[in-house]
C-alpha positions as MATLAB code, in Angstrom:
seq = 'XXXXXXXXXXXXXXXXXXXXXXXXXXXXXXXXXXXXXXXXXXXXXXXXXXXXXXXXXXXXXXXXXXXXXXXXXXXXXXXXXXXXXXXXXXXXXXXXXXXX';
ca = [
       0.195   -0.061   -0.037;
       2.977    2.325    1.229;
       4.523    2.075   -2.814;
       1.268    2.843   -4.466;
       0.583    5.856   -2.213;
       3.881    7.139   -2.540;
       4.783    7.757    0.829;
       7.444    4.965    0.294;
       9.660    7.279   -1.067;
       9.966    9.325    1.368;
      11.557    6.434    3.721;
      14.164    4.927    0.768;
      17.265    7.450    0.036;
      16.968    8.559   -3.582;
      21.076    9.692   -4.284;
      23.914    7.437   -3.502;
      26.112    7.966   -0.221;
      29.225    6.492   -2.588;
      32.054    8.900   -3.275;
      33.385    9.009   -6.878;
      36.994    9.389   -5.279;
      38.443    5.762   -4.451;
      40.745    7.722   -1.841;
      40.850    6.330    1.462;
      40.962    8.204    4.283;
      44.268    7.237    5.721;
      45.734    7.566    2.325;
      44.580   11.219    1.984;
      46.057   11.631    6.086;
      48.984   10.204    4.788;
      50.450   12.814    1.932;
      52.087   14.846    4.994;
      54.666   11.490    5.771;
      57.875   12.988    4.980;
      57.262   16.418    3.858;
      58.817   19.676    5.489;
      57.099   22.345    6.906;
      57.427   25.189    9.615;
      55.912   25.519   13.179;
      53.487   28.245   13.539;
      53.114   27.817   17.143;
      55.940   26.323   19.920;
      55.397   22.308   19.641;
      56.297   21.360   23.505;
      55.325   18.693   22.262;
      51.891   19.340   20.509;
      51.772   22.566   18.370;
      50.375   23.457   15.034;
      52.735   22.871   11.614;
      51.673   24.203    7.858;
      53.175   22.234    5.425;
      52.212   22.564    2.022;
      49.234   25.848    3.015;
      47.592   23.554    5.298;
      47.834   23.794    9.128;
      48.102   20.650   10.705;
      48.016   19.498   14.633;
      51.393   17.574   15.016;
      53.352   16.408   18.043;
      57.356   15.619   19.108;
      58.227   12.723   20.575;
      58.784   14.705   23.700;
      60.959   17.624   22.563;
      60.753   21.106   22.140;
      60.634   22.809   19.051;
      60.270   26.376   18.883;
      58.045   28.782   16.535;
      59.012   29.307   13.022;
      61.545   25.953   13.206;
      61.335   23.682    9.896;
      59.890   20.429   10.826;
      59.652   17.430    8.765;
      56.954   14.893    9.555;
      58.039   11.180   10.218;
      55.148    9.422   11.442;
      51.504    9.930   11.904;
      48.605    7.561   14.125;
      45.028    7.902   13.850;
      44.617   11.354   15.278;
      47.798   13.033   14.960;
      51.344   13.639   12.879;
      54.708   13.096   14.491;
      57.356   15.693   13.637;
      61.209   16.256   14.563;
      63.281   19.089   14.215;
      64.656   19.195   10.137;
      68.320   19.005    9.728;
      70.203   20.709    7.189;
      71.397   17.342    5.984;
      67.831   15.920    5.126;
      67.313   19.407    3.436;
      70.449   19.796    1.129;
      71.192   16.073    0.041;
      70.648   16.524   -3.332;
      72.335   13.446   -5.920;
      73.763   16.593   -8.512;
      76.124   18.084   -6.379;
      79.478   17.303   -7.752;
      83.173   17.866   -6.323;
      86.073   17.653   -9.217;
];
């Protein structure tokens, strides 16, 4: 009886909930792994880091990192990213440096 009166359409979902993107949330979050950014706030041990123009919450492994320092994302869990102070050797190690 409900399908004849049209009331059944109010109980049935008319649109699809599936996303067109096949990317999973974990894969989307993993894009920051290995990237460098700037500490916007002091990380003691949690603070805000800016990477590729986006601000994310990050934690250190216990050490204090001052605002304005370059950091590298080294790990992530379900809730946050973990960063370390980026060293110059990581940033400047390039294969095209030649010595004669």
